[in-house]
N, C-alpha and C positions, 0 to 999 in steps of 0.2 A: 367697113367696120370690122374690127377684129372679133374673133370668136369670144375672147375674154369679155369684151365690152357688152356682148349680147346679154350676158347673164349678170353683169356686175352693176351695182349701184354706182352712178357717177361720183358720189361722194367718197368712194374708195380711192379714186385717183386724185381728188382734191376736195377737202372737206366742205367747201361752199358750193359745190356743183350739184345740180339736180337733173332729172330727166328733161326739164325744160331747156337745158343747155345743149342737148344732143344735136339739134338741128343746126346750130351755129350761125344763125341769121338774126337780123333785127327787122322790125316792121318797116314798110316803105314810109318815107318821110311824108309824102303827100297824102297818105291814108289817115294821118292824124287829123282830128277836128280842128277847125279854125277858132282861135281865141285871140283876145286883145291884150297886148303887153304894154306895161308901163316900165320905163327904164329909170332906175334911181341911181344917179351917178353917170357922168358923161366922159369917162376915161376910155383908154384904148380897148380894154377887154369888153366894155359895154358896146363899143362900136362893132367889134367882131361878132358879138352875140346878135346884135340887131341886124347885121348883114346876113347872118345865117337864117334868122327868122324870115326876113324879107325875101331872100333869094331861094330858099330851099324848102319852106313849109307853106301851108295854107293860112297860117296866122299872120298877124300884122302888129307892128309897133304903133300905138295910137297916141302915146304921150311920153315925154321925157322930162325928168326933173333934175335940176342942178342948183348950185348956190347962186347962180345968176341966170336971168332969162336969156341973156345974150349967149352964154355958153350952151344952154339947152337948145336954143334956136340953131346955133351952128352945128351941134350934134345932129339934130333932126334933119337939117339940110344935107348933111353928109351921109347919114346912115338910115334915116327914117323919114323920107319926104312926105310931108302932109301931117306929121305928128304934131300934137300941141306941145308947146314949150312952156314949162312951168319954172318959175324962178325960185322955187323952194321945194323941199322934199315933202313938206306938209301939203302943199297944193297938189303934188303928184298923187299921193296916196288918197286924197279926197276926190280924185277924178272918177266920176261915176262910170265912165266908159272903159275903165281898166279892169280886166279880169284877174290878171296876175302881175305882181311887181317883181322885177328882177333887180336885186340889190347888188350893185357893182362898185360900191365905194371901197376904200381900203379896209382890210379885215379888222383893223382896230376899231372901226365904226359900225361893223355889221350888227352888233348887239343893239345899239341905239336905233339904227335905221330899220332893221327887221321888226323890232318891237313896235316901231311907229306904224309900219305897214299893217301888221297884224291887228293893232288896236283900231285901225280904220276898217277892219273886216276884209282885208285883202289876202288872197293866196300869195305865196311868196316862193321864189327861187333865189337862193342866197349864194353868192360866189364863195368858192372855197378859200381857205377854211371858213366854215360857217361862222365862227367866232374865234377869239384868241385862245379859248380853253374849253375843256369839257363842261366845267361849271357854267360858263356863259351859254354854251350850246344847250344845256338842260333848261336854262331860263327861256330860250327861244322856243324850244320844242314844247315846254309846258304851256307857254302862252298860245301856241298854235293849237295844242290839244284843247285848251279851254275855249278858244274862239271857234273851234271846229273848222279851221281853214287848212288848205293844203300847204305843206312846207317841205322843201327839199334843198339839200346842199347841192351846189352845181358841180358835182363830181362827173364832169362830162365824159371822161374817158370810158366810164363803165357802160355807156350807151352806144359806143362806136362799133361799126361792123367788124373791124379787125379783132376787137376784144371778144365779140360773140364768136368769131371764127376760131380763135385760139381756145376759148372755153369749150367749144364744140369738139375740137380735136382731143382735148384732155378728157372730156366726158365720155368719148368713145373708146378710151383706153389706148390711144395711138402712141403715147409716150410713157405709158405705165403710170405709176404713182409719182406725183410731183414731190421732189425732195428739196430742191433749191430754187429760189428766185433771186436773180441778180439784176440790179437796176441802179441807174444813177441819173441825176439831173444836176449838172454842174455848168454854171454860166459865170464868166468873169465880169464883174462890174467895177468901174473905177470907184474908189472909196469916196463917199460923200455922206457925212453924218446926217444930212437932211433928206437923203434919198430914202424911199420906203423900204429898201432892203437893209438899211443900216440904222434907221431911226427907231428907238424903243417906243416912242409915243405913237408910232404907226404900226406897232407889233412887228417890227422888222426882223430880219434874219433869213438865212437861206432855207431853214427848215419849214416854216409855215408857208413860204411863198413858192419854193421849188421842191423841197424834200417831201412835201405831202404827196406828190405824184408817185414816186417809187414806193412809199409806205402804203398808200391806198391801193396800189397795184398788187403788192404782196398780200395785203389783207383781203382783197377781192377773191383770191384763190384759197387762202389758208385760214382766214379769220383772225381772231384775237390771239396773239402769241402768249405763250406761258412765261417767256423771259425776254427782256429787252436790255441790250447792252449798247451804250453810246459813248463815243469818244469824239472830241472835236476842239475847235478853237473859237474864240470870240473876238469880234472887232473891238476897236477902241470904245465904241458906244455901248458895249456889253451884250450885243446880240450875237447869235451864232453866225459863223461865216464859212466853216469847213467841217463837215460832220460825217462820220462813219457810223453805221448802225448795223447790228446783228440782231435779228429776231429769231426766236427759237420756239418750236411747238413740241408738245408732248410726244408726238409720233416720230420725232427725229428730224422733221423738216426745218429748214433754215431759210432766212432771207438775208442776203448780204447787200446792203444799200449804201448809197453815198449821195451827198448833196453839198454844193459849195457855191458861194457868191464871189469867190476870189480865184477860182480855177475853171478852165474850160474843159469839158469832157465830151465823150462820144454820145452820151445820153441814149444809150441802148438798153435793152432788157433781154434776158435769157431765162427761160424756164427749163430746168433740168429734171427729167424724170428717170425712173428706173429702167425705162426701155426706149429712151430717145430724148429729144430736146426741141424747144421752140425758140426761134430767134426773131427779135424785133429790132429794126435798124434805128438810126438816130431819130429822135423825136418819137419814141415808142408810145407816148401818151396821146399822140395825134394820129390822124388817119395814115397808116403805113402798111406795107405788105407784111405778111406773117409767113415765115418759113418753118415748116415742120419736118424734122428729120427723125425717122423711126429707127428702131434698134437694128433692123436688117440693112440699114444704110440707105434705104429709099427715102426720097424727100419730095416735097411739093411746096409751092408758094401760093398763098391766097392774096390776090391784089385787093387793095382797099379803095372804095369809092372816094374820089377827091371832092374838095369843096369844104366850106366852113363846117367843122365838126360839131360845133356847139348847137347846130340845128337838131341833132339827135336828142339831146337832153330837152330842148324846147318842145320837140314832138312828144316826148314822154310826159312832160308836164301837161300838154294839151289833152292827151288821152286820159290822164288821171283826173284832172280837174273836171273835164266833161263827164266823167263817170261818177263824180261826187266823192272821190277818194281824198284822203288827207295825207297820203304818203305813197311812195313808189316801192314796190317789192324789189326792184333792181338796186336801189340805194336807199335803204331803210333808215329810220331814225336811230335804230340800234347800231347800224353801220357807222353813221356819223359820230355817235358817241364813242364807239370803240376806236376809230381812227384818231379822234381828238384825245382820247386817253393815252394812246401811244405817243402822240406828239407831246403831251404834258409830261410824260415820264422821261422822254428824251431831253426836253428842256430842263427838267429837274436835275438830271445827271450832268448836264452841261453848265448849270448855274445861271440860266437865262430867265430873268424875271422882268415883266413889263410893269410900267407905272400903274399903280392902283391895285396890283395883285396882292 
């Protein structure tokens, strides 16, 4: 620990850091209480989440809901052996054995399906983005507040050990004040107007599906920016497909971010401070090593535990639900609304509008 960091408030180095970040670690996965999950939606991301719960936590997936009982049963067989298969989302949220519903349908349907679960009195973890817009997110959070249930957006990167490690390094003053965050998530997809990345009716576009990662990453350190500048192009369907974003803060900090569904990139991240920098390799939003380079040229690397990373957000939900909380301090309702507001403004500048907006 540097001498400067002994006396400094961690928020001096990055506005969203506190003394709780100094340790740079996360709780052990198996120390989280056991709860019972219901999975709403039987796609790939739901499968990886269920695998993480089953393989790395004390909790279990007890039910799966899909639009057909056959699909739900197939999902259960592959990812949650022994779970009940429900042929409708209504039946899933009515299952008395389910403590928390994980909503994993396309984000165009998150509003409908999350409200369905909340109306049934269920706690919810909603895949990101929580909805298509900040206005829709407010509807979800208002409903959760009125029902008194737990609700969190599944911003899983925030709960990963390597993110705790980099926040710890910054909180201890090892790279000085954070001035620039650089990150990108670029993946080339063949153009298909019916694919979720390109279909307006599915709230398509690179921004909401991929770009939310670098944007939320910058927000996690620096908070809500004072200025947002976006430039980009749109696919034939009208959704964004290649986007550059600059976020600026009153203290002079900047984030330089990029996302694309028509180009492939390294998908790395770099945090540049006044006295050093932190590098994250490809897949920066997944469990990866973190390399810290200090101003004196010394450097070290923190390795990241391997395995399905969504288990860490599942463990956080288990802790909070068991404690009777309705939200997580690590990813608050305010955080969700701020990130959604950033996405809304970028879409406004790009001219991307979804059906019904």
